[in-house]
ZAGULO-552413 format. One line per 8 residues: number of its first residue (from 1); their letters; for each residue x, y, z of N, C-alpha, C, CB. Coordinates in Angstrom, 3 decimals. Glycine has a CB too. Example, Ala and Ser with C-alpha at 12.3 -4.5 7.8 and 13.67 -1.06 7.14 Angstrom:
1> AS> 13.190,-5.690,7.800,12.300,-4.500,7.800,13.200,-3.300,7.800,11.308,-4.473,9.046 ~ 12.850,-2.250,7.080,13.670,-1.060,7.140,12.900,0.030,7.870,14.084,-0.598,5.725 .
This chain:
1> MPFFTKSN> -24.081,-7.072,-20.616,-24.044,-7.951,-19.469,-22.928,-7.496,-18.523,-23.837,-9.421,-19.912 ~ -23.224,-7.321,-17.264,-22.194,-6.849,-16.344,-21.119,-7.902,-16.117,-22.818,-6.451,-15.017 ~ -19.926,-7.439,-15.853,-18.813,-8.337,-15.572,-18.910,-8.878,-14.144,-17.470,-7.611,-15.783 ~ -19.830,-8.325,-13.374,-20.058,-8.722,-11.984,-20.867,-10.006,-11.990,-20.792,-7.597,-11.174 ~ -20.187,-11.117,-12.254,-20.872,-12.396,-12.417,-20.608,-13.307,-11.230,-20.432,-13.079,-13.711 ~ -21.432,-14.341,-11.129,-21.241,-15.322,-10.062,-19.868,-15.977,-10.184,-22.353,-16.393,-10.102 ~ -19.436,-16.215,-11.411,-18.129,-16.826,-11.640,-17.007,-15.962,-11.068,-17.905,-17.054,-13.136 ~ -17.072,-14.649,-11.293,-16.049,-13.750,-10.753,-16.064,-13.744,-9.233,-16.255,-12.330,-11.280 .
9> LVDLRAEA> -17.241,-13.789,-8.662,-17.337,-13.813,-7.204,-16.779,-15.117,-6.642,-18.793,-13.628,-6.760 ~ -17.051,-16.217,-7.315,-16.505,-17.514,-6.894,-14.982,-17.483,-6.998,-17.088,-18.674,-7.761 ~ -14.465,-16.953,-8.108,-13.012,-16.847,-8.287,-12.388,-15.960,-7.209,-12.683,-16.288,-9.685 ~ -13.040,-14.840,-6.926,-12.536,-13.917,-5.912,-12.507,-14.592,-4.542,-13.400,-12.641,-5.864 ~ -13.567,-15.283,-4.205,-13.619,-15.988,-2.920,-12.524,-17.066,-2.840,-15.015,-16.628,-2.716 ~ -12.315,-17.791,-3.925,-11.283,-18.834,-3.948,-9.890,-18.233,-3.758,-11.342,-19.618,-5.274 ~ -9.620,-17.117,-4.421,-8.314,-16.457,-4.266,-8.131,-15.959,-2.836,-8.176,-15.282,-5.259 ~ -9.190,-15.411,-2.252,-9.109,-14.930,-0.868,-8.827,-16.086,0.095,-10.417,-14.214,-0.469 .
17> EQLSICVE> -9.458,-17.220,-0.136,-9.217,-18.391,0.717,-7.777,-18.876,0.574,-10.197,-19.529,0.364 ~ -7.258,-18.890,-0.650,-5.877,-19.321,-0.862,-4.887,-18.344,-0.226,-5.588,-19.459,-2.361 ~ -5.201,-17.046,-0.288,-4.349,-16.049,0.363,-4.325,-16.293,1.869,-4.846,-14.611,0.053 ~ -5.473,-16.571,2.431,-5.568,-16.851,3.861,-4.711,-18.061,4.240,-7.030,-17.091,4.261 ~ -4.731,-19.088,3.421,-3.920,-20.284,3.674,-2.430,-19.941,3.625,-4.248,-21.392,2.644 ~ -2.018,-19.143,2.638,-0.610,-18.727,2.540,-0.176,-17.982,3.804,-0.394,-17.832,1.294 ~ -1.013,-17.076,4.265,-0.692,-16.298,5.462,-0.620,-17.215,6.684,-1.743,-15.182,5.685 ~ -1.549,-18.146,6.797,-1.537,-19.090,7.924,-0.271,-19.942,7.926,-2.773,-19.997,7.871 .
25> HFLYASER> 0.179,-20.401,6.769,1.426,-21.169,6.684,2.605,-20.327,7.160,1.667,-21.656,5.240 ~ 2.629,-19.075,6.743,3.703,-18.169,7.142,3.700,-17.985,8.660,3.556,-16.803,6.432 ~ 2.516,-17.730,9.224,2.408,-17.529,10.671,2.803,-18.784,11.444,0.985,-17.118,11.041 ~ 2.350,-19.918,10.972,2.678,-21.186,11.634,4.190,-21.389,11.665,1.991,-22.373,10.916 ~ 4.822,-21.178,10.532,6.272,-21.364,10.452,7.004,-20.358,11.326,6.746,-21.240,9.004 ~ 6.542,-19.123,11.342,7.243,-18.099,12.120,7.164,-18.370,13.617,6.668,-16.724,11.815 ~ 6.159,-19.115,14.045,6.025,-19.445,15.466,6.817,-20.690,15.851,4.564,-19.645,15.815 ~ 7.179,-21.545,14.890,7.731,-22.850,15.236,9.113,-23.166,14.669,6.802,-23.883,14.790 .
33> VVEGDYKT> 9.527,-22.461,13.657,10.759,-22.828,12.960,11.900,-21.912,13.399,10.565,-22.754,11.424 ~ 13.093,-22.481,13.483,14.278,-21.709,13.849,14.542,-20.655,12.779,15.514,-22.635,14.027 ~ 14.750,-19.425,13.222,14.862,-18.306,12.290,16.102,-18.364,11.404,14.863,-17.023,13.052 ~ 17.214,-18.844,11.919,18.457,-18.831,11.155,18.587,-19.930,10.119,19.590,-18.924,12.078 ~ 17.651,-20.835,10.063,17.702,-21.966,9.135,17.534,-21.465,7.696,16.602,-23.012,9.481 ~ 18.465,-21.856,6.819,18.399,-21.377,5.429,17.148,-21.883,4.716,19.647,-21.816,4.656 ~ 16.651,-23.061,5.106,15.421,-23.579,4.501,14.231,-22.709,4.880,15.173,-25.034,4.935 ~ 14.276,-22.159,6.093,13.190,-21.292,6.551,13.121,-20.039,5.694,13.378,-20.915,8.033 .
41> KGFYDNCI> 14.278,-19.458,5.384,14.287,-18.258,4.543,13.652,-18.560,3.191,15.729,-17.732,4.353 ~ 13.986,-19.695,2.614,13.384,-20.082,1.340,11.888,-20.292,1.463,14.034,-21.341,0.814 ~ 11.467,-20.865,2.581,10.039,-21.070,2.817,9.330,-19.729,2.923,9.809,-21.903,4.095 ~ 9.916,-18.798,3.691,9.320,-17.465,3.827,9.242,-16.772,2.469,10.134,-16.605,4.820 ~ 10.330,-16.837,1.720,10.342,-16.210,0.395,9.246,-16.795,-0.491,11.716,-16.390,-0.276 ~ 9.077,-18.106,-0.436,8.049,-18.777,-1.223,6.651,-18.330,-0.786,8.186,-20.304,-1.092 ~ 6.426,-18.246,0.524,5.124,-17.791,1.034,4.823,-16.367,0.570,5.094,-17.861,2.574 ~ 5.821,-15.511,0.669,5.637,-14.113,0.270,5.332,-14.023,-1.218,6.889,-13.279,0.609 .
49> EKCNGRLK> 6.056,-14.790,-2.023,5.821,-14.793,-3.473,4.403,-15.271,-3.797,6.857,-15.691,-4.184 ~ 3.970,-16.328,-3.119,2.612,-16.836,-3.346,1.565,-15.816,-2.912,2.401,-18.158,-2.592 ~ 1.791,-15.169,-1.772,0.849,-14.148,-1.302,0.765,-12.991,-2.289,1.264,-13.629,0.083 ~ 1.912,-12.566,-2.809,1.915,-11.480,-3.789,1.125,-11.858,-5.034,3.348,-11.113,-4.173 ~ 1.290,-13.096,-5.496,0.527,-13.562,-6.658,-0.966,-13.579,-6.385,0.986,-14.951,-7.067 ~ -1.342,-14.045,-5.201,-2.766,-14.075,-4.827,-3.325,-12.664,-4.723,-2.963,-14.820,-3.491 ~ -2.552,-11.755,-4.137,-3.009,-10.367,-4.021,-3.217,-9.738,-5.391,-2.005,-9.540,-3.214 ~ -2.311,-10.023,-6.313,-2.446,-9.477,-7.667,-3.704,-10.028,-8.339,-1.195,-9.810,-8.516 .
57> AIHFLMES> -3.966,-11.322,-8.167,-5.173,-11.920,-8.742,-6.428,-11.314,-8.122,-5.167,-13.443,-8.541 ~ -6.399,-11.115,-6.809,-7.542,-10.498,-6.122,-7.744,-9.082,-6.628,-7.334,-10.495,-4.588 ~ -6.661,-8.339,-6.752,-6.740,-6.965,-7.254,-7.346,-6.941,-8.658,-5.340,-6.311,-7.264 ~ -6.871,-7.845,-9.525,-7.402,-7.920,-10.886,-8.906,-8.205,-10.870,-6.664,-9.008,-11.690 ~ -9.326,-9.203,-10.095,-10.749,-9.557,-10.050,-11.595,-8.415,-9.504,-10.957,-10.804,-9.198 ~ -11.122,-7.764,-8.455,-11.902,-6.670,-7.865,-12.018,-5.491,-8.828,-11.263,-6.208,-6.548 ~ -10.927,-5.140,-9.479,-10.982,-4.038,-10.454,-11.868,-4.406,-11.640,-9.564,-3.679,-10.948 ~ -11.788,-5.642,-12.087,-12.627,-6.091,-13.202,-14.101,-6.020,-12.832,-12.256,-7.522,-13.614 .
65> IRQNRPVS> -14.422,-6.440,-11.620,-15.813,-6.364,-11.153,-16.244,-4.905,-11.053,-15.977,-7.074,-9.778 ~ -15.397,-4.072,-10.484,-15.739,-2.653,-10.295,-15.952,-1.938,-11.628,-14.638,-1.945,-9.502 ~ -15.118,-2.273,-12.621,-15.201,-1.584,-13.914,-16.099,-2.303,-14.920,-13.816,-1.432,-14.500 ~ -16.689,-3.421,-14.495,-17.594,-4.200,-15.355,-16.936,-4.721,-16.627,-18.781,-3.361,-15.729 ~ -15.622,-4.984,-16.560,-14.899,-5.539,-17.710,-13.516,-5.971,-17.243,-14.795,-4.497,-18.881 ~ -12.874,-6.852,-18.017,-11.490,-7.202,-17.663,-10.596,-5.964,-17.765,-10.953,-8.337,-18.586 ~ -9.638,-5.853,-16.896,-8.735,-4.706,-16.924,-7.350,-5.146,-17.401,-8.644,-4.045,-15.525 ~ -6.603,-4.182,-17.928,-5.253,-4.473,-18.426,-4.229,-4.331,-17.299,-4.890,-3.532,-19.603 .
73> EEELEETL> -3.033,-4.792,-17.573,-1.929,-4.669,-16.611,-1.658,-3.198,-16.289,-0.646,-5.339,-17.167 ~ -1.714,-2.347,-17.298,-1.468,-0.916,-17.095,-2.535,-0.304,-16.191,-1.432,-0.178,-18.446 ~ -3.784,-0.699,-16.404,-4.862,-0.184,-15.561,-4.691,-0.629,-14.110,-6.220,-0.645,-16.095 ~ -4.218,-1.851,-13.917,-3.967,-2.322,-12.551,-2.891,-1.477,-11.886,-3.552,-3.804,-12.554 ~ -1.827,-1.178,-12.622,-0.747,-0.356,-12.072,-1.268,1.014,-11.654,0.388,-0.199,-13.097 ~ -2.175,1.575,-12.454,-2.723,2.895,-12.154,-3.579,2.897,-10.898,-3.538,3.393,-13.320 ~ -4.173,1.764,-10.556,-5.062,1.712,-9.397,-4.337,1.381,-8.103,-6.144,0.703,-9.632 ~ -3.032,1.087,-8.177,-2.280,0.804,-6.957,-2.229,2.051,-6.089,-0.851,0.312,-7.288 .
81> PDFLNCQK> -2.253,1.874,-4.775,-2.101,3.038,-3.897,-0.774,3.739,-4.169,-2.190,2.617,-2.415 ~ -0.731,5.030,-3.926,0.463,5.822,-4.216,1.716,5.268,-3.552,0.251,7.244,-3.776 ~ 1.612,4.820,-2.297,2.814,4.337,-1.624,3.371,3.091,-2.295,2.519,4.047,-0.165 ~ 2.517,2.252,-2.894,3.009,1.076,-3.613,3.671,1.487,-4.917,1.864,0.089,-3.889 ~ 3.097,2.471,-5.601,3.716,2.968,-6.830,5.081,3.577,-6.533,2.809,4.006,-7.513 ~ 5.211,4.268,-5.407,6.498,4.855,-5.033,7.527,3.764,-4.797,6.355,5.731,-3.778 ~ 7.135,2.696,-4.109,8.059,1.597,-3.867,8.463,0.938,-5.174,7.436,0.568,-2.925 ~ 7.520,0.758,-6.084,7.813,0.136,-7.373,8.774,1.020,-8.161,6.511,-0.108,-8.178 .
89> NAKDKK> 8.532,2.344,-8.163,9.408,3.261,-8.881,10.816,3.252,-8.295,8.836,4.674,-8.849 ~ 10.927,3.134,-6.985,12.242,3.092,-6.349,12.996,1.834,-6.766,12.104,3.150,-4.815 ~ 12.302,0.712,-6.864,12.945,-0.532,-7.294,13.389,-0.437,-8.746,11.994,-1.724,-7.111 ~ 12.570,0.222,-9.594,12.901,0.349,-11.009,14.161,1.189,-11.218,11.731,0.966,-11.769 ~ 14.419,2.147,-10.322,15.566,3.034,-10.468,16.873,2.362,-10.074,15.365,4.276,-9.637 ~ 16.797,1.280,-9.278,18.021,0.598,-8.811,18.691,-0.167,-9.910,17.709,-0.341,-7.672 .
């Protein structure tokens, strides 16, 4: 049975919608909130963290659908674009 199921597509669509909401909140705040406010920095950090989590979930679902099975954390790391792997390696060295 293929892993390309209606459930995975529903999950993928839901994650994409949530990512869109996170981005919209970020854009709304960036247009209306004073930049130097310490609460704003925390809000931005929270939005970015949520977006990163949504992107990781989307990446997992897309790779799982493409490979017709759930993928491991290591497999996800291998499928990241080279420039993202370079950034991750640079952070690991610090």
